[in-house]
Residue frames as qw, qx, qy, qz and C-alpha x, y, z in Angstrom:
[[0.538, -0.796, -0.113, -0.253, -9.70, -18.32, -3.61],
 [0.382, 0.430, -0.586, 0.571, -7.04, -17.52, -1.01],
 [0.699, -0.650, -0.263, -0.137, -7.34, -18.62, 2.61],
 [0.226, 0.596, -0.519, 0.569, -4.96, -16.98, 5.08],
 [0.716, -0.388, -0.568, 0.122, -4.53, -18.93, 8.30],
 [0.481, -0.561, -0.255, 0.623, -2.75, -16.01, 9.97],
 [0.133, 0.957, 0.081, -0.243, -2.40, -12.27, 9.53],
 [0.700, 0.383, 0.049, 0.601, 0.18, -10.90, 7.09],
 [0.392, -0.771, -0.124, 0.487, 2.25, -8.36, 9.00],
 [0.520, 0.598, 0.224, 0.568, 3.17, -5.29, 6.94],
 [0.285, -0.546, -0.139, 0.775, 4.60, -1.80, 7.31],
 [0.301, 0.528, 0.542, 0.581, 3.08, 1.03, 5.35],
 [0.013, 0.118, 0.123, -0.985, 1.65, 4.49, 5.07],
 [0.100, 0.565, 0.816, -0.066, -2.09, 5.10, 5.43],
 [0.084, -0.009, -0.126, -0.989, -4.34, 7.75, 3.90],
 [0.387, 0.397, 0.641, -0.531, -8.05, 8.42, 4.31],
 [0.113, 0.219, 0.744, 0.621, -10.39, 7.86, 1.38],
 [0.409, 0.114, 0.091, -0.901, -13.68, 9.47, 0.38],
 [0.625, 0.277, 0.687, -0.249, -16.86, 7.78, -0.88],
 [0.573, 0.737, -0.090, -0.345, -16.06, 8.86, -4.48],
 [0.908, 0.040, 0.304, 0.286, -14.25, 6.28, -6.60],
 [0.562, 0.699, 0.039, 0.441, -12.81, 8.89, -8.97],
 [0.186, -0.890, 0.283, -0.305, -11.51, 11.06, -6.09],
 [0.816, -0.449, 0.362, 0.019, -10.10, 7.97, -4.40],
 [0.863, 0.352, 0.135, 0.335, -8.24, 7.00, -7.56],
 [0.284, 0.816, -0.171, 0.473, -6.44, 10.37, -7.49],
 [0.529, -0.742, 0.326, -0.254, -5.79, 10.12, -3.74],
 [0.933, -0.178, 0.291, 0.113, -4.33, 6.63, -4.15],
 [0.722, 0.565, -0.006, 0.400, -2.11, 7.63, -7.09],
 [0.032, 0.835, -0.293, 0.465, -0.60, 10.48, -5.06],
 [0.744, -0.564, 0.302, -0.192, -0.31, 8.21, -2.04],
 [0.956, 0.095, 0.124, 0.251, 1.79, 5.67, -3.98],
 [0.459, 0.716, -0.175, 0.496, 4.17, 8.46, -5.04],
 [0.351, -0.762, 0.348, -0.418, 4.61, 9.49, -1.39],
 [0.919, -0.297, 0.250, -0.075, 4.99, 5.87, -0.29],
 [0.881, 0.324, 0.015, 0.344, 7.61, 5.01, -2.93],
 [0.215, 0.788, -0.267, 0.512, 9.55, 8.20, -2.12],
 [0.577, -0.655, 0.358, -0.331, 9.55, 7.23, 1.58],
 [0.984, -0.039, 0.133, 0.108, 10.77, 3.74, 0.69],
 [0.669, 0.547, -0.130, 0.486, 13.71, 5.24, -1.23],
 [0.108, -0.805, 0.276, -0.514, 14.43, 7.82, 1.49],
 [0.698, -0.519, 0.411, -0.273, 14.50, 5.06, 4.11],
 [0.165, 0.497, -0.833, -0.179, 16.55, 2.76, 1.84],
 [0.604, 0.049, 0.720, -0.339, 13.77, 0.17, 1.76],
 [0.596, 0.465, -0.385, -0.530, 13.78, -0.42, -1.98],
 [0.861, -0.063, 0.495, -0.100, 13.19, -4.03, -2.88],
 [0.381, -0.254, 0.719, 0.524, 15.13, -6.05, -5.45],
 [0.369, 0.313, -0.400, -0.779, 14.12, -5.88, -9.12],
 [0.483, 0.049, -0.802, -0.348, 13.10, -9.54, -9.31],
 [0.456, -0.334, -0.804, 0.185, 11.89, -10.46, -5.82],
 [0.045, -0.034, 0.302, -0.952, 9.58, -7.84, -4.40],
 [0.183, -0.572, -0.785, -0.154, 6.01, -7.46, -3.14],
 [0.082, -0.037, 0.230, -0.969, 3.92, -4.42, -2.32],
 [0.045, -0.514, -0.855, 0.041, 0.33, -4.23, -1.14],
 [0.208, -0.225, -0.053, -0.950, -2.50, -1.74, -1.44],
 [0.165, -0.342, -0.894, 0.238, -5.18, -2.31, 1.20],
 [0.319, -0.400, -0.178, -0.841, -8.63, -0.73, 1.28],
 [0.345, -0.291, -0.839, 0.304, -10.20, -1.05, 4.70],
 [0.339, -0.688, -0.249, -0.591, -12.98, 0.40, 6.79],
 [0.372, -0.114, -0.655, 0.648, -12.45, 1.54, 10.35],
 [0.156, 0.452, 0.464, -0.745, -15.60, 2.79, 12.04],
 [0.526, 0.719, 0.408, -0.199, -17.43, 4.69, 9.33],
 [0.136, 0.845, -0.364, -0.368, -14.29, 5.86, 7.50],
 [0.936, 0.309, 0.090, 0.144, -12.43, 4.23, 4.60],
 [0.282, -0.804, 0.448, 0.272, -8.64, 4.10, 4.37],
 [0.858, 0.475, -0.172, 0.088, -5.94, 2.97, 1.95],
 [0.556, -0.683, 0.429, 0.201, -2.58, 1.61, 3.04],
 [0.695, 0.602, -0.390, 0.052, 0.38, 1.19, 0.69],
 [0.666, -0.605, 0.422, -0.112, 2.64, -1.37, 2.33],
 [0.548, 0.467, -0.694, 0.009, 5.52, -3.84, 2.12],
 [0.821, -0.259, -0.495, 0.119, 6.31, -6.92, 4.22],
 [0.508, -0.861, -0.026, -0.012, 7.17, -5.94, 7.79],
 [0.608, 0.422, -0.329, 0.586, 10.61, -4.47, 8.47],
 [0.582, -0.632, -0.342, 0.382, 12.00, -3.66, 11.92],
 [0.451, -0.514, -0.013, 0.729, 13.47, -0.31, 13.00],
 [0.324, 0.674, 0.396, 0.533, 11.96, 2.10, 10.50],
 [0.323, -0.167, -0.230, 0.903, 13.22, 5.61, 11.24],
 [0.156, -0.250, -0.311, -0.904, 10.34, 7.47, 9.54],
 [0.253, 0.193, 0.662, -0.678, 7.30, 8.31, 11.65],
 [0.541, 0.240, -0.256, -0.764, 5.16, 8.13, 8.49],
 [0.521, 0.072, -0.828, -0.196, 5.26, 4.32, 8.53],
 [0.572, -0.283, 0.499, -0.586, 3.01, 2.25, 10.74],
 [0.140, -0.060, 0.987, 0.046, 2.30, -1.41, 11.16],
 [0.686, 0.162, -0.049, -0.707, -0.70, -2.70, 9.20],
 [0.355, -0.111, 0.928, -0.009, -2.00, -6.22, 8.62],
 [0.580, 0.030, -0.536, -0.613, -3.96, -8.23, 6.16],
 [0.614, -0.267, 0.524, -0.527, -6.27, -10.24, 8.40],
 [0.142, -0.053, 0.984, 0.088, -6.51, -14.01, 8.36],
 [0.576, 0.407, 0.433, -0.560, -9.56, -15.22, 6.50],
 [0.594, 0.328, 0.671, 0.299, -10.92, -16.05, 3.07],
 [0.107, 0.637, -0.175, -0.743, -10.41, -13.89, 0.01],
 [0.743, 0.537, 0.398, 0.031, -11.81, -14.22, -3.50],
 [0.440, -0.408, 0.409, 0.687, -9.05, -13.69, -6.07],
 [0.558, 0.794, 0.237, -0.043, -9.17, -11.63, -9.28],
 [0.597, -0.173, 0.291, 0.727, -6.47, -10.53, -11.69],
 [0.270, 0.893, 0.057, -0.356, -6.28, -7.07, -13.24],
 [0.679, 0.062, 0.435, 0.588, -4.51, -7.22, -16.60],
 [0.326, 0.781, 0.289, 0.447, -3.46, -4.04, -18.34],
 [0.291, 0.438, -0.230, 0.819, -2.21, -0.60, -17.51],
 [0.209, -0.230, -0.654, 0.689, -2.64, 0.98, -14.12],
 [0.249, 0.041, -0.016, -0.968, -5.11, 3.60, -15.34],
 [0.613, -0.137, -0.539, -0.562, -7.67, 0.87, -16.05],
 [0.243, -0.027, -0.873, 0.421, -7.41, -0.62, -12.53],
 [0.308, 0.132, 0.422, -0.843, -10.36, 1.46, -11.32],
 [0.659, 0.149, -0.357, -0.646, -12.48, -0.04, -14.13],
 [0.524, 0.063, -0.849, 0.035, -11.52, -3.56, -13.05],
 [0.052, -0.088, -0.741, 0.664, -12.41, -2.84, -9.42],
 [0.484, 0.155, 0.080, -0.857, -15.70, -1.23, -10.47],
 [0.665, 0.130, -0.582, -0.449, -16.54, -4.30, -12.59],
 [0.340, 0.020, -0.892, 0.297, -15.71, -6.67, -9.75],
 [0.074, 0.194, 0.643, -0.737, -18.00, -4.89, -7.27],
 [0.456, 0.337, 0.106, -0.817, -20.80, -3.79, -9.62],
 [0.684, 0.312, -0.446, -0.486, -20.93, -6.61, -12.17],
 [0.502, 0.212, -0.837, 0.050, -19.17, -9.79, -11.08],
 [0.011, -0.030, 0.802, -0.596, -20.02, -9.96, -7.36],
 [0.543, 0.144, 0.276, -0.780, -23.76, -9.17, -7.75],
 [0.776, 0.279, -0.345, -0.449, -24.09, -11.87, -10.44],
 [0.508, 0.267, -0.803, 0.160, -22.20, -14.52, -8.44],
 [0.753, -0.508, -0.415, -0.052, -22.49, -16.47, -5.21],
 [0.473, 0.215, -0.412, 0.748, -19.68, -14.44, -3.63],
 [0.449, -0.816, -0.360, -0.058, -20.63, -13.24, -0.15],
 [0.296, 0.629, -0.305, 0.651, -18.53, -10.23, 0.87],
 [0.500, -0.306, -0.609, 0.535, -17.35, -9.94, 4.46],
 [0.131, -0.613, -0.101, -0.772, -19.54, -7.26, 6.00],
 [0.641, -0.451, -0.604, 0.144, -19.57, -8.63, 9.56],
 [0.475, -0.598, -0.262, 0.590, -17.72, -5.81, 11.29],
 [0.176, 0.980, 0.062, -0.072, -17.15, -2.10, 10.84],
 [0.191, -0.788, 0.550, 0.201, -13.40, -2.62, 11.18],
 [0.849, 0.121, 0.506, 0.089, -12.56, -4.80, 8.21],
 [0.192, -0.319, 0.612, 0.698, -10.57, -5.15, 5.03],
 [0.664, 0.525, 0.124, -0.518, -12.68, -4.54, 1.94],
 [0.911, 0.384, 0.027, 0.150, -10.02, -5.75, -0.50],
 [0.388, -0.728, 0.387, 0.413, -6.31, -5.71, -1.07],
 [0.691, 0.694, -0.198, -0.045, -4.08, -5.48, -4.13],
 [0.760, -0.423, 0.370, 0.327, -0.86, -7.46, -4.42],
 [0.462, 0.842, -0.262, -0.091, 1.89, -6.07, -6.65],
 [0.765, -0.371, 0.443, 0.285, 4.88, -8.21, -7.59],
 [0.323, -0.334, 0.596, 0.655, 7.25, -8.84, -10.52],
 [0.309, 0.466, 0.760, 0.332, 4.21, -9.18, -12.87],
 [0.047, 0.910, 0.300, -0.283, 3.34, -5.52, -12.29],
 [0.552, 0.117, 0.309, 0.766, 4.74, -3.40, -15.12],
 [0.025, -0.363, -0.131, 0.922, 3.34, 0.03, -14.32],
 [0.500, 0.531, 0.147, -0.668, 1.38, 1.28, -17.34],
 [0.140, 0.303, -0.817, -0.471, 2.12, -1.53, -19.75],
 [0.743, 0.011, -0.244, -0.623, -0.57, -3.72, -21.27],
 [0.725, 0.053, -0.685, 0.041, 1.05, -6.93, -19.97],
 [0.071, -0.365, 0.591, -0.716, 0.92, -5.72, -16.35],
 [0.615, -0.377, -0.667, -0.189, -0.85, -7.86, -13.73],
 [0.183, -0.354, 0.519, -0.756, -2.14, -7.01, -10.26],
 [0.352, -0.302, -0.886, 0.021, -3.85, -9.53, -8.00],
 [0.367, -0.361, 0.107, -0.851, -6.99, -8.26, -6.23],
 [0.323, -0.173, -0.910, 0.196, -8.38, -10.10, -3.20],
 [0.450, -0.476, -0.125, -0.745, -11.88, -9.41, -1.86],
 [0.134, -0.143, 0.822, -0.535, -12.58, -10.29, 1.77],
 [0.592, -0.186, -0.552, -0.557, -15.41, -12.85, 1.79],
 [0.720, -0.415, 0.274, -0.484, -17.50, -14.59, 4.46],
 [0.091, -0.362, 0.926, -0.047, -16.09, -17.83, 5.79]]
């Protein structure tokens, strides 16, 4: 479990999601391409060994959104970037191991198999909330079998 005592301030690009997991997977893949291109265009590439990126699924009102983000940076010239945050609170931690194409299976298993069979209580208190976030770092190796992505589900305190 991860407990954040304060918000994590990030800068990223946001896209709207649908209620279809398979459509969202395609939307998110294209969104990461756009995001990474904008990082390069704005000379915000991170070092090869010390870098972190986040993918955040959140609900605002009745709509779902996905933000691809990096730790906050001042003076971004691109209007495509906006400030986003991972809210302080408690998060249950999971690790996806394997290629990126199987990430949707891991997320499906977490929500449809693991959570219902456990004592995990998801945070459903407000309409404006983080559902989960993904943390990518040096352990992420794109589509290789040794790749790792951390997944954090927002849970009740």
